All heavy atoms as TSV, in Angstrom:
chain	resi	resn	atom	element	x	y	z
A	1	MET	N	N	0.851	-1.170	0.000
A	1	MET	CA	C	0.000	0.000	0.000
A	1	MET	C	C	0.897	1.233	0.000
A	1	MET	O	O	1.855	1.302	0.752
A	1	MET	CB	C	-0.880	-0.035	1.251
A	1	MET	CG	C	-2.117	0.754	1.127
A	1	MET	SD	S	-3.233	0.527	2.532
A	1	MET	CE	C	-3.636	-1.195	2.395
A	2	MET	N	N	0.560	2.204	-0.809
A	2	MET	CA	C	1.355	3.413	-0.961
A	2	MET	C	C	0.740	4.541	-0.124
A	2	MET	O	O	-0.466	4.704	-0.093
A	2	MET	CB	C	1.377	3.820	-2.441
A	2	MET	CG	C	2.207	5.028	-2.756
A	2	MET	SD	S	3.977	4.731	-2.753
A	2	MET	CE	C	4.111	3.513	-4.044
A	3	VAL	N	N	1.591	5.308	0.550
A	3	VAL	CA	C	1.146	6.485	1.286
A	3	VAL	C	C	1.308	7.692	0.371
A	3	VAL	O	O	2.366	7.884	-0.219
A	3	VAL	CB	C	1.979	6.682	2.580
A	3	VAL	CG1	C	1.548	7.939	3.311
A	3	VAL	CG2	C	1.869	5.464	3.482
A	4	THR	N	N	0.246	8.508	0.244
A	4	THR	CA	C	0.329	9.689	-0.615
A	4	THR	C	C	1.130	10.777	0.071
A	4	THR	O	O	1.453	10.684	1.262
A	4	THR	CB	C	-1.080	10.246	-0.928
A	4	THR	OG1	O	-1.624	10.810	0.275
A	4	THR	CG2	C	-2.009	9.171	-1.477
A	5	ASP	N	N	1.450	11.844	-0.672
A	5	ASP	CA	C	2.210	12.942	-0.082
A	5	ASP	C	C	1.385	13.690	0.965
A	5	ASP	O	O	1.937	14.457	1.758
A	5	ASP	CB	C	2.723	13.905	-1.157
A	5	ASP	CG	C	1.635	14.433	-2.074
A	5	ASP	OD1	O	0.510	13.927	-2.033
A	5	ASP	OD2	O	1.932	15.368	-2.839
A	6	LYS	N	N	0.074	13.443	1.028
A	6	LYS	CA	C	-0.769	14.024	2.076
A	6	LYS	C	C	-0.880	13.086	3.286
A	6	LYS	O	O	-1.600	13.369	4.234
A	6	LYS	CB	C	-2.174	14.299	1.543
A	6	LYS	CG	C	-2.245	15.422	0.534
A	6	LYS	CD	C	-3.695	15.643	0.153
A	6	LYS	CE	C	-3.827	16.801	-0.805
A	6	LYS	NZ	N	-5.253	17.048	-1.113
A	7	GLY	N	N	-0.197	11.944	3.242
A	7	GLY	CA	C	-0.242	10.991	4.347
A	7	GLY	C	C	-1.458	10.086	4.312
A	7	GLY	O	O	-1.828	9.484	5.309
A	8	GLN	N	N	-2.086	9.961	3.159
A	8	GLN	CA	C	-3.299	9.168	3.044
A	8	GLN	C	C	-3.010	7.780	2.485
A	8	GLN	O	O	-2.106	7.617	1.678
A	8	GLN	CB	C	-4.294	9.869	2.116
A	8	GLN	CG	C	-4.717	11.234	2.617
A	8	GLN	CD	C	-5.502	12.010	1.578
A	8	GLN	OE1	O	-5.351	11.810	0.382
A	8	GLN	NE2	N	-6.345	12.908	2.048
A	9	VAL	N	N	-3.808	6.810	2.948
A	9	VAL	CA	C	-3.781	5.457	2.388
A	9	VAL	C	C	-5.224	5.036	2.134
A	9	VAL	O	O	-6.150	5.582	2.725
A	9	VAL	CB	C	-3.102	4.424	3.322
A	9	VAL	CG1	C	-1.633	4.740	3.522
A	9	VAL	CG2	C	-3.817	4.343	4.643
A	10	THR	N	N	-5.413	4.080	1.261
A	10	THR	CA	C	-6.739	3.558	0.990
A	10	THR	C	C	-6.930	2.267	1.764
A	10	THR	O	O	-6.111	1.349	1.659
A	10	THR	CB	C	-6.911	3.286	-0.522
A	10	THR	OG1	O	-6.733	4.520	-1.216
A	10	THR	CG2	C	-8.278	2.710	-0.825
A	11	ILE	N	N	-8.005	2.215	2.564
A	11	ILE	CA	C	-8.327	0.981	3.284
A	11	ILE	C	C	-9.010	0.059	2.276
A	11	ILE	O	O	-9.993	0.453	1.641
A	11	ILE	CB	C	-9.261	1.264	4.469
A	11	ILE	CG1	C	-8.603	2.258	5.441
A	11	ILE	CG2	C	-9.648	-0.029	5.181
A	11	ILE	CD1	C	-9.533	2.769	6.528
A	12	PRO	N	N	-8.500	-1.168	2.103
A	12	PRO	CA	C	-9.090	-2.079	1.121
A	12	PRO	C	C	-10.593	-2.283	1.346
A	12	PRO	O	O	-11.070	-2.318	2.484
A	12	PRO	CB	C	-8.321	-3.382	1.333
A	12	PRO	CG	C	-7.036	-2.950	1.954
A	12	PRO	CD	C	-7.368	-1.767	2.800
A	13	LYS	N	N	-11.349	-2.399	0.262
A	13	LYS	CA	C	-12.805	-2.506	0.326
A	13	LYS	C	C	-13.261	-3.675	1.189
A	13	LYS	O	O	-14.190	-3.535	1.982
A	13	LYS	CB	C	-13.400	-2.630	-1.070
A	13	LYS	CG	C	-14.927	-2.719	-1.035
A	13	LYS	CD	C	-15.562	-2.426	-2.335
A	13	LYS	CE	C	-17.049	-2.557	-2.380
A	13	LYS	NZ	N	-17.810	-2.562	-1.187
A	14	ALA	N	N	-12.619	-4.813	1.058
A	14	ALA	CA	C	-13.031	-5.984	1.851
A	14	ALA	C	C	-12.929	-5.673	3.350
A	14	ALA	O	O	-13.810	-6.045	4.133
A	14	ALA	CB	C	-12.175	-7.190	1.499
A	15	LEU	N	N	-11.889	-4.967	3.755
A	15	LEU	CA	C	-11.712	-4.610	5.157
A	15	LEU	C	C	-12.739	-3.557	5.577
A	15	LEU	O	O	-13.334	-3.644	6.652
A	15	LEU	CB	C	-10.290	-4.093	5.379
A	15	LEU	CG	C	-9.877	-3.784	6.809
A	15	LEU	CD1	C	-10.100	-4.980	7.710
A	15	LEU	CD2	C	-8.421	-3.365	6.840
A	16	ARG	N	N	-12.992	-2.558	4.714
A	16	ARG	CA	C	-14.017	-1.552	5.014
A	16	ARG	C	C	-15.377	-2.215	5.194
A	16	ARG	O	O	-16.124	-1.875	6.115
A	16	ARG	CB	C	-14.098	-0.504	3.899
A	16	ARG	CG	C	-12.882	0.383	3.789
A	16	ARG	CD	C	-13.116	1.579	2.878
A	16	ARG	NE	N	-13.808	1.306	1.639
A	16	ARG	CZ	C	-13.217	1.103	0.462
A	16	ARG	NH1	N	-11.902	1.155	0.363
A	16	ARG	NH2	N	-13.926	0.867	-0.614
A	17	ASP	N	N	-15.689	-3.169	4.322
A	17	ASP	CA	C	-16.972	-3.870	4.410
A	17	ASP	C	C	-17.074	-4.658	5.712
A	17	ASP	O	O	-18.099	-4.626	6.390
A	17	ASP	CB	C	-17.161	-4.814	3.223
A	17	ASP	CG	C	-17.399	-4.072	1.915
A	17	ASP	OD1	O	-17.692	-2.860	1.944
A	17	ASP	OD2	O	-17.278	-4.726	0.855
A	18	ARG	N	N	-16.009	-5.370	6.089
A	18	ARG	CA	C	-16.011	-6.162	7.321
A	18	ARG	C	C	-16.189	-5.285	8.554
A	18	ARG	O	O	-16.855	-5.664	9.509
A	18	ARG	CB	C	-14.718	-6.957	7.464
A	18	ARG	CG	C	-14.877	-8.404	7.074
A	18	ARG	CD	C	-13.635	-9.193	7.364
A	18	ARG	NE	N	-12.741	-8.973	6.222
A	18	ARG	CZ	C	-11.433	-9.050	6.252
A	18	ARG	NH1	N	-10.805	-9.328	7.355
A	18	ARG	NH2	N	-10.718	-8.841	5.180
A	19	LEU	N	N	-15.581	-4.100	8.540
A	19	LEU	CA	C	-15.643	-3.208	9.700
A	19	LEU	C	C	-16.843	-2.272	9.666
A	19	LEU	O	O	-17.113	-1.558	10.624
A	19	LEU	CB	C	-14.357	-2.372	9.787
A	19	LEU	CG	C	-13.080	-3.141	10.072
A	19	LEU	CD1	C	-11.868	-2.223	9.985
A	19	LEU	CD2	C	-13.150	-3.799	11.441
A	20	GLY	N	N	-17.567	-2.257	8.555
A	20	GLY	CA	C	-18.708	-1.360	8.435
A	20	GLY	C	C	-18.297	0.096	8.295
A	20	GLY	O	O	-18.982	0.995	8.755
A	21	ILE	N	N	-17.158	0.321	7.645
A	21	ILE	CA	C	-16.646	1.680	7.440
A	21	ILE	C	C	-17.100	2.162	6.073
A	21	ILE	O	O	-16.829	1.532	5.061
A	21	ILE	CB	C	-15.101	1.702	7.531
A	21	ILE	CG1	C	-14.656	1.307	8.932
A	21	ILE	CG2	C	-14.558	3.068	7.140
A	21	ILE	CD1	C	-13.154	1.127	9.057
A	22	GLY	N	N	-17.801	3.289	6.068
A	22	GLY	CA	C	-18.259	3.877	4.813
A	22	GLY	C	C	-17.900	5.350	4.779
A	22	GLY	O	O	-17.262	5.865	5.699
A	23	PRO	N	N	-18.318	6.044	3.738
A	23	PRO	CA	C	-18.039	7.472	3.645
A	23	PRO	C	C	-18.549	8.205	4.884
A	23	PRO	O	O	-19.664	7.983	5.330
A	23	PRO	CB	C	-18.802	7.918	2.400
A	23	PRO	CG	C	-18.937	6.679	1.576
A	23	PRO	CD	C	-19.073	5.563	2.574
A	24	GLY	N	N	-17.708	9.030	5.465
A	24	GLY	CA	C	-18.072	9.799	6.645
A	24	GLY	C	C	-17.876	9.063	7.957
A	24	GLY	O	O	-18.095	9.627	9.023
A	25	SER	N	N	-17.457	7.791	7.902
A	25	SER	CA	C	-17.224	7.043	9.136
A	25	SER	C	C	-16.010	7.601	9.875
A	25	SER	O	O	-15.047	8.048	9.258
A	25	SER	CB	C	-16.965	5.562	8.845
A	25	SER	OG	O	-18.095	4.943	8.310
A	26	GLU	N	N	-16.073	7.543	11.198
A	26	GLU	CA	C	-14.945	7.932	12.030
A	26	GLU	C	C	-14.135	6.673	12.342
A	26	GLU	O	O	-14.705	5.611	12.601
A	26	GLU	CB	C	-15.428	8.557	13.339
A	26	GLU	CG	C	-16.189	9.855	13.165
A	26	GLU	CD	C	-15.279	11.054	12.961
A	26	GLU	OE1	O	-14.136	11.027	13.443
A	26	GLU	OE2	O	-15.709	12.011	12.306
A	27	VAL	N	N	-12.814	6.786	12.296
A	27	VAL	CA	C	-11.944	5.664	12.640
A	27	VAL	C	C	-10.926	6.114	13.683
A	27	VAL	O	O	-10.613	7.296	13.791
A	27	VAL	CB	C	-11.210	5.083	11.397
A	27	VAL	CG1	C	-12.177	4.454	10.427
A	27	VAL	CG2	C	-10.387	6.128	10.702
A	28	ASP	N	N	-10.459	5.165	14.471
A	28	ASP	CA	C	-9.420	5.410	15.469
A	28	ASP	C	C	-8.150	4.694	15.040
A	28	ASP	O	O	-8.205	3.612	14.453
A	28	ASP	CB	C	-9.841	4.875	16.842
A	28	ASP	CG	C	-10.964	5.672	17.464
A	28	ASP	OD1	O	-11.011	6.898	17.241
A	28	ASP	OD2	O	-11.776	5.074	18.187
A	29	PHE	N	N	-7.005	5.310	15.326
A	29	PHE	CA	C	-5.703	4.708	15.064
A	29	PHE	C	C	-4.995	4.510	16.387
A	29	PHE	O	O	-5.048	5.373	17.260
A	29	PHE	CB	C	-4.846	5.625	14.174
A	29	PHE	CG	C	-5.405	5.828	12.799
A	29	PHE	CD1	C	-6.264	6.876	12.527
A	29	PHE	CD2	C	-5.077	4.966	11.769
A	29	PHE	CE1	C	-6.793	7.082	11.268
A	29	PHE	CE2	C	-5.594	5.151	10.494
A	29	PHE	CZ	C	-6.450	6.212	10.248
A	30	GLU	N	N	-4.341	3.368	16.531
A	30	GLU	CA	C	-3.599	3.078	17.746
A	30	GLU	C	C	-2.274	2.423	17.355
A	30	GLU	O	O	-2.252	1.499	16.541
A	30	GLU	CB	C	-4.402	2.132	18.637
A	30	GLU	CG	C	-3.717	1.774	19.928
A	30	GLU	CD	C	-4.540	0.789	20.745
A	30	GLU	OE1	O	-5.787	0.900	20.743
A	30	GLU	OE2	O	-3.931	-0.104	21.358
A	31	GLN	N	N	-1.190	2.903	17.921
A	31	GLN	CA	C	0.117	2.307	17.638
A	31	GLN	C	C	0.345	1.150	18.590
A	31	GLN	O	O	0.150	1.269	19.796
A	31	GLN	CB	C	1.227	3.347	17.811
A	31	GLN	CG	C	2.583	2.797	17.448
A	31	GLN	CD	C	3.678	3.846	17.524
A	31	GLN	OE1	O	3.418	5.018	17.775
A	31	GLN	NE2	N	4.891	3.406	17.311
A	32	GLN	N	N	0.745	0.016	18.028
A	32	GLN	CA	C	1.100	-1.165	18.815
A	32	GLN	C	C	2.461	-1.639	18.324
A	32	GLN	O	O	2.559	-2.311	17.300
A	32	GLN	CB	C	0.050	-2.258	18.665
A	32	GLN	CG	C	-1.269	-1.907	19.297
A	32	GLN	CD	C	-2.250	-3.073	19.279
A	32	GLN	OE1	O	-2.051	-4.070	18.589
A	32	GLN	NE2	N	-3.315	-2.941	20.040
A	33	GLY	N	N	3.502	-1.236	19.041
A	33	GLY	CA	C	4.861	-1.539	18.595
A	33	GLY	C	C	5.136	-0.809	17.301
A	33	GLY	O	O	4.984	0.401	17.214
A	34	ASP	N	N	5.514	-1.558	16.265
A	34	ASP	CA	C	5.773	-0.924	14.972
A	34	ASP	C	C	4.586	-1.072	14.016
A	34	ASP	O	O	4.703	-0.839	12.820
A	34	ASP	CB	C	7.048	-1.475	14.339
A	34	ASP	CG	C	6.953	-2.961	14.017
A	34	ASP	OD1	O	6.003	-3.620	14.479
A	34	ASP	OD2	O	7.842	-3.463	13.308
A	35	ALA	N	N	3.419	-1.449	14.571
A	35	ALA	CA	C	2.207	-1.601	13.764
A	35	ALA	C	C	1.188	-0.530	14.143
A	35	ALA	O	O	1.255	0.056	15.215
A	35	ALA	CB	C	1.598	-2.985	13.989
A	36	ILE	N	N	0.242	-0.298	13.248
A	36	ILE	CA	C	-0.845	0.635	13.504
A	36	ILE	C	C	-2.152	-0.143	13.415
A	36	ILE	O	O	-2.433	-0.799	12.410
A	36	ILE	CB	C	-0.857	1.792	12.481
A	36	ILE	CG1	C	0.423	2.603	12.595
A	36	ILE	CG2	C	-2.074	2.680	12.701
A	36	ILE	CD1	C	0.570	3.662	11.530
A	37	LEU	N	N	-2.952	-0.048	14.467
A	37	LEU	CA	C	-4.256	-0.689	14.523
A	37	LEU	C	C	-5.305	0.341	14.115
A	37	LEU	O	O	-5.314	1.455	14.626
A	37	LEU	CB	C	-4.535	-1.184	15.941
A	37	LEU	CG	C	-5.892	-1.790	16.212
A	37	LEU	CD1	C	-6.032	-3.107	15.458
A	37	LEU	CD2	C	-6.083	-2.024	17.687
A	38	VAL	N	N	-6.154	-0.026	13.150
A	38	VAL	CA	C	-7.229	0.855	12.694
A	38	VAL	C	C	-8.538	0.198	13.087
A	38	VAL	O	O	-8.758	-0.974	12.807
A	38	VAL	CB	C	-7.192	1.055	11.158
A	38	VAL	CG1	C	-8.319	1.966	10.710
A	38	VAL	CG2	C	-5.851	1.574	10.710
A	39	ARG	N	N	-9.417	0.955	13.739
A	39	ARG	CA	C	-10.729	0.406	14.085
A	39	ARG	C	C	-11.792	1.471	13.905
A	39	ARG	O	O	-11.497	2.658	13.980
A	39	ARG	CB	C	-10.755	-0.154	15.497
A	39	ARG	CG	C	-10.562	0.869	16.589
A	39	ARG	CD	C	-10.840	0.293	17.982
A	39	ARG	NE	N	-9.950	-0.746	18.361
A	39	ARG	CZ	C	-8.944	-0.619	19.212
A	39	ARG	NH1	N	-8.703	0.534	19.781
A	39	ARG	NH2	N	-8.178	-1.618	19.502
A	40	LYS	N	N	-13.001	1.024	13.635
A	40	LYS	CA	C	-14.119	1.933	13.508
A	40	LYS	C	C	-14.375	2.550	14.875
A	40	LYS	O	O	-14.421	1.850	15.883
A	40	LYS	CB	C	-15.359	1.189	13.017
A	40	LYS	CG	C	-16.544	2.084	12.773
A	40	LYS	CD	C	-17.708	1.303	12.213
A	40	LYS	CE	C	-18.889	2.213	11.979
A	40	LYS	NZ	N	-20.026	1.484	11.445
A	41	ALA	N	N	-14.508	3.863	14.918
A	41	ALA	CA	C	-14.760	4.557	16.175
A	41	ALA	C	C	-16.167	4.228	16.648
A	41	ALA	O	O	-17.111	4.200	15.863
A	41	ALA	CB	C	-14.590	6.056	15.999
A	42	THR	N	N	-16.313	3.968	17.929
A	42	THR	CA	C	-17.622	3.676	18.501
A	42	THR	C	C	-17.849	4.584	19.694
A	42	THR	O	O	-16.948	4.827	20.489
A	42	THR	CB	C	-17.722	2.214	18.963
A	42	THR	OG1	O	-16.680	1.962	19.894
A	42	THR	CG2	C	-17.611	1.247	17.806
A	43	GLY	N	N	-19.037	5.097	19.783
A	43	GLY	CA	C	-19.395	5.908	20.928
A	43	GLY	C	C	-18.839	7.322	20.896
A	43	GLY	O	O	-19.259	8.160	21.658
A	44	ALA	N	N	-17.894	7.586	20.035
A	44	ALA	CA	C	-17.328	8.922	19.962
A	44	ALA	C	C	-18.252	9.809	19.146
A	44	ALA	O	O	-18.850	9.357	18.175
A	44	ALA	CB	C	-15.942	8.873	19.317
A	45	PRO	N	N	-18.383	11.072	19.538
A	45	PRO	CA	C	-19.225	11.961	18.733
A	45	PRO	C	C	-18.641	12.159	17.346
A	45	PRO	O	O	-17.428	12.134	17.162
A	45	PRO	CB	C	-19.233	13.268	19.523
A	45	PRO	CG	C	-18.139	13.167	20.516
A	45	PRO	CD	C	-17.803	11.728	20.683
A	46	SER	N	N	-19.508	12.349	16.370
A	46	SER	CA	C	-19.055	12.555	14.999
A	46	SER	C	C	-18.350	13.899	14.879
A	46	SER	O	O	-18.459	14.764	15.751
A	46	SER	CB	C	-20.244	12.518	14.044
A	46	SER	OG	O	-21.069	13.652	14.266
A	47	ARG	N	N	-17.663	14.096	13.795
A	47	ARG	CA	C	-16.966	15.361	13.558
A	47	ARG	C	C	-17.945	16.522	13.571
A	47	ARG	O	O	-17.694	17.563	14.167
A	47	ARG	CB	C	-16.229	15.297	12.215
A	47	ARG	CG	C	-15.484	16.569	11.891
A	47	ARG	CD	C	-14.666	16.408	10.610
A	47	ARG	NE	N	-13.961	17.625	10.314
A	47	ARG	CZ	C	-14.405	18.578	9.483
A	47	ARG	NH1	N	-15.556	18.416	8.864
A	47	ARG	NH2	N	-13.703	19.670	9.269
A	48	GLY	N	N	-19.095	16.341	12.924
A	48	GLY	CA	C	-20.105	17.390	12.897
A	48	GLY	C	C	-20.617	17.723	14.298
A	48	GLY	O	O	-20.801	18.894	14.639
A	49	ALA	N	N	-20.827	16.687	15.115
A	49	ALA	CA	C	-21.295	16.910	16.487
A	49	ALA	C	C	-20.245	17.655	17.303
A	49	ALA	O	O	-20.583	18.529	18.110
A	49	ALA	CB	C	-21.637	15.580	17.148
A	50	ARG	N	N	-18.958	17.318	17.090
A	50	ARG	CA	C	-17.886	18.017	17.827
A	50	ARG	C	C	-17.822	19.484	17.429
A	50	ARG	O	O	-17.658	20.361	18.276
A	50	ARG	CB	C	-16.537	17.339	17.577
A	50	ARG	CG	C	-16.409	15.969	18.234
A	50	ARG	CD	C	-14.984	15.451	18.210
A	50	ARG	NE	N	-14.344	15.537	16.914
A	50	ARG	CZ	C	-14.289	14.561	16.008
A	50	ARG	NH1	N	-14.873	13.405	16.265
A	50	ARG	NH2	N	-13.664	14.721	14.858
A	51	ILE	N	N	-17.981	19.768	16.130
A	51	ILE	CA	C	-17.954	21.162	15.658
A	51	ILE	C	C	-19.148	21.927	16.225
A	51	ILE	O	O	-19.002	23.042	16.724
A	51	ILE	CB	C	-17.936	21.224	14.118
A	51	ILE	CG1	C	-16.601	20.695	13.593
A	51	ILE	CG2	C	-18.187	22.638	13.629
A	51	ILE	CD1	C	-16.563	20.484	12.091
A	52	ALA	N	N	-20.338	21.322	16.163
A	52	ALA	CA	C	-21.539	21.986	16.681
A	52	ALA	C	C	-21.407	22.272	18.168
A	52	ALA	O	O	-21.777	23.362	18.632
A	52	ALA	CB	C	-22.774	21.121	16.411
A	53	GLU	N	N	-20.862	21.343	18.916
A	53	GLU	CA	C	-20.683	21.544	20.358
A	53	GLU	C	C	-19.704	22.680	20.637
A	53	GLU	O	O	-19.906	23.476	21.550
A	53	GLU	CB	C	-20.191	20.247	21.016
A	53	GLU	CG	C	-20.083	20.326	22.520
A	53	GLU	CD	C	-21.420	20.659	23.196
A	53	GLU	OE1	O	-22.477	20.234	22.696
A	53	GLU	OE2	O	-21.404	21.356	24.226
A	54	ARG	N	N	-18.647	22.751	19.844
A	54	ARG	CA	C	-17.652	23.813	20.027
A	54	ARG	C	C	-18.254	25.192	19.733
A	54	ARG	O	O	-17.886	26.182	20.350
A	54	ARG	CB	C	-16.450	23.539	19.121
A	54	ARG	CG	C	-15.216	24.280	19.524
A	54	ARG	CD	C	-13.975	23.819	18.795
A	54	ARG	NE	N	-14.150	23.738	17.368
A	54	ARG	CZ	C	-13.723	22.729	16.611
A	54	ARG	NH1	N	-13.098	21.724	17.141
A	54	ARG	NH2	N	-13.911	22.741	15.318
A	55	LEU	N	N	-19.210	25.250	18.807
A	55	LEU	CA	C	-19.825	26.520	18.434
A	55	LEU	C	C	-21.025	26.886	19.305
A	55	LEU	O	O	-21.452	28.045	19.305
A	55	LEU	CB	C	-20.265	26.477	16.966
A	55	LEU	CG	C	-19.139	26.361	15.948
A	55	LEU	CD1	C	-19.712	26.188	14.551
A	55	LEU	CD2	C	-18.226	27.567	16.006
A	56	ARG	N	N	-21.554	25.929	20.053
A	56	ARG	CA	C	-22.753	26.171	20.856
A	56	ARG	C	C	-22.527	27.326	21.827
A	56	ARG	O	O	-21.511	27.419	22.489
A	56	ARG	CB	C	-23.107	24.906	21.628
A	56	ARG	CG	C	-24.473	24.956	22.289
A	56	ARG	CD	C	-24.839	23.637	22.953
A	56	ARG	NE	N	-24.614	22.464	22.122
A	56	ARG	CZ	C	-25.421	22.031	21.155
A	56	ARG	NH1	N	-26.501	22.702	20.872
A	56	ARG	NH2	N	-25.138	20.936	20.485
A	57	GLY	N	N	-23.492	28.253	21.868
A	57	GLY	CA	C	-23.418	29.373	22.793
A	57	GLY	C	C	-22.594	30.549	22.307
A	57	GLY	O	O	-22.394	31.512	23.023
A	58	ARG	N	N	-22.093	30.501	21.067
A	58	ARG	CA	C	-21.260	31.583	20.562
A	58	ARG	C	C	-22.049	32.631	19.786
A	58	ARG	O	O	-21.475	33.606	19.351
A	58	ARG	CB	C	-20.150	31.027	19.670
A	58	ARG	CG	C	-19.162	30.210	20.467
A	58	ARG	CD	C	-18.017	29.814	19.594
A	58	ARG	NE	N	-17.020	29.154	20.411
A	58	ARG	CZ	C	-15.749	29.429	20.377
A	58	ARG	NH1	N	-15.283	30.325	19.556
A	58	ARG	NH2	N	-14.903	28.794	21.148
A	59	GLY	N	N	-23.336	32.436	19.629
A	59	GLY	CA	C	-24.149	33.394	18.890
A	59	GLY	C	C	-24.457	34.599	19.762
A	59	GLY	O	O	-25.412	34.595	20.524
A	60	ASP	N	N	-23.639	35.612	19.667
A	60	ASP	CA	C	-23.817	36.773	20.527
A	60	ASP	C	C	-24.289	38.003	19.744
A	60	ASP	O	O	-24.082	39.128	20.170
A	60	ASP	CB	C	-22.534	37.088	21.283
A	60	ASP	CG	C	-21.358	37.337	20.353
A	60	ASP	OD1	O	-21.528	37.247	19.132
A	60	ASP	OD2	O	-20.259	37.630	20.852
A	61	VAL	N	N	-24.952	37.763	18.617
A	61	VAL	CA	C	-25.451	38.852	17.794
A	61	VAL	C	C	-26.709	39.406	18.452
A	61	VAL	O	O	-27.593	38.658	18.853
A	61	VAL	CB	C	-25.766	38.352	16.365
A	61	VAL	CG1	C	-26.364	39.463	15.528
A	61	VAL	CG2	C	-24.506	37.820	15.716
A	62	SER	N	N	-26.801	40.725	18.566
A	62	SER	CA	C	-27.957	41.336	19.226
A	62	SER	C	C	-29.049	41.703	18.222
A	62	SER	O	O	-29.814	42.630	18.447
A	62	SER	CB	C	-27.512	42.582	20.000
A	62	SER	OG	O	-26.930	43.522	19.101
A	63	MET	N	N	-29.116	40.955	17.133
A	63	MET	CA	C	-30.128	41.213	16.111
A	63	MET	C	C	-31.285	40.240	16.293
A	63	MET	O	O	-31.099	39.115	16.757
A	63	MET	CB	C	-29.529	41.030	14.713
A	63	MET	CG	C	-28.376	41.973	14.409
A	63	MET	SD	S	-27.530	41.543	12.878
A	63	MET	CE	C	-28.722	42.083	11.703
A	64	SER	N	N	-32.462	40.687	15.885
A	64	SER	CA	C	-33.625	39.796	15.924
A	64	SER	C	C	-33.563	38.843	14.726
A	64	SER	O	O	-32.821	39.075	13.770
A	64	SER	CB	C	-34.922	40.612	15.860
A	64	SER	OG	O	-35.071	41.167	14.557
A	65	THR	N	N	-34.360	37.797	14.788
A	65	THR	CA	C	-34.420	36.856	13.670
A	65	THR	C	C	-34.858	37.562	12.393
A	65	THR	O	O	-34.320	37.317	11.307
A	65	THR	CB	C	-35.388	35.707	13.995
A	65	THR	OG1	O	-34.943	35.066	15.195
A	65	THR	CG2	C	-35.446	34.686	12.874
A	66	ASP	N	N	-35.843	38.460	12.519
A	66	ASP	CA	C	-36.318	39.202	11.337
A	66	ASP	C	C	-35.205	40.059	10.722
A	66	ASP	O	O	-35.082	40.136	9.504
A	66	ASP	CB	C	-37.508	40.092	11.697
A	66	ASP	CG	C	-38.769	39.276	11.997
A	66	ASP	OD1	O	-38.882	38.149	11.454
A	66	ASP	OD2	O	-39.610	39.763	12.755
A	67	GLU	N	N	-34.380	40.672	11.554
A	67	GLU	CA	C	-33.268	41.489	11.053
A	67	GLU	C	C	-32.229	40.618	10.339
A	67	GLU	O	O	-31.714	40.989	9.279
A	67	GLU	CB	C	-32.614	42.261	12.197
A	67	GLU	CG	C	-33.479	43.347	12.790
A	67	GLU	CD	C	-32.918	43.943	14.061
A	67	GLU	OE1	O	-32.362	43.187	14.890
A	67	GLU	OE2	O	-33.050	45.170	14.236
A	68	ILE	N	N	-31.943	39.465	10.911
A	68	ILE	CA	C	-30.975	38.544	10.279
A	68	ILE	C	C	-31.526	38.043	8.952
A	68	ILE	O	O	-30.807	38.013	7.953
A	68	ILE	CB	C	-30.660	37.365	11.224
A	68	ILE	CG1	C	-29.913	37.868	12.463
A	68	ILE	CG2	C	-29.849	36.283	10.505
A	68	ILE	CD1	C	-29.752	36.836	13.562
A	69	MET	N	N	-32.809	37.679	8.917
A	69	MET	CA	C	-33.415	37.211	7.669
A	69	MET	C	C	-33.409	38.305	6.609
A	69	MET	O	O	-33.177	38.031	5.428
A	69	MET	CB	C	-34.840	36.708	7.917
A	69	MET	CG	C	-34.899	35.455	8.790
A	69	MET	SD	S	-33.918	34.089	8.144
A	69	MET	CE	C	-34.817	33.691	6.675
A	70	ALA	N	N	-33.645	39.540	6.985
A	70	ALA	CA	C	-33.606	40.656	6.031
A	70	ALA	C	C	-32.210	40.795	5.436
A	70	ALA	O	O	-32.063	41.058	4.236
A	70	ALA	CB	C	-34.037	41.947	6.719
A	71	LEU	N	N	-31.185	40.608	6.260
A	71	LEU	CA	C	-29.808	40.681	5.746
A	71	LEU	C	C	-29.531	39.565	4.742
A	71	LEU	O	O	-28.910	39.784	3.716
A	71	LEU	CB	C	-28.801	40.597	6.892
A	71	LEU	CG	C	-28.573	41.847	7.706
A	71	LEU	CD1	C	-27.640	41.541	8.878
A	71	LEU	CD2	C	-27.964	42.943	6.838
A	72	THR	N	N	-29.985	38.350	5.049
A	72	THR	CA	C	-29.702	37.229	4.159
A	72	THR	C	C	-30.472	37.328	2.858
A	72	THR	O	O	-30.021	36.832	1.836
A	72	THR	CB	C	-30.014	35.869	4.838
A	72	THR	OG1	O	-31.390	35.839	5.196
A	72	THR	CG2	C	-29.165	35.656	6.074
A	73	ARG	N	N	-31.616	37.994	2.898
A	73	ARG	CA	C	-32.432	38.165	1.697
A	73	ARG	C	C	-32.019	39.380	0.876
A	73	ARG	O	O	-32.456	39.547	-0.244
A	73	ARG	CB	C	-33.898	38.303	2.079
A	73	ARG	CG	C	-34.479	37.046	2.662
A	73	ARG	CD	C	-35.959	37.256	2.932
A	73	ARG	NE	N	-36.493	36.078	3.571
A	73	ARG	CZ	C	-37.211	36.086	4.686
A	73	ARG	NH1	N	-37.505	37.229	5.279
A	73	ARG	NH2	N	-37.648	34.971	5.195
A	74	GLY	N	N	-31.243	40.257	1.491
A	74	GLY	CA	C	-30.831	41.459	0.790
A	74	GLY	C	C	-31.896	42.545	0.802
A	74	GLY	O	O	-31.895	43.420	-0.060
A	75	ASP	N	N	-32.800	42.466	1.778
A	75	ASP	CA	C	-33.877	43.479	1.892
A	75	ASP	C	C	-33.327	44.819	2.354
A	75	ASP	O	O	-32.430	44.968	3.069
A	75	ASP	CB	C	-34.957	43.026	2.877
A	75	ASP	CG	C	-35.693	41.766	2.385
A	75	ASP	OD1	O	-35.583	41.444	1.195
A	75	ASP	OD2	O	-36.371	41.143	3.209
């Protein structure tokens, strides 16, 4: 298996199928000696959930919903 200049490798389809890894799946990497263990992440929040949690409570705009909608519509 070849590592790209971005550090990427392709997980073989048979292995992805066995592990239930599809597009958007989260995976964990663990070093064991000189080997790397790859497993499907379980119980961990998704990337989207982590981003949403980090942004939660940051909306400090003092505008009403109607004012924000007018801006987005170009009124």
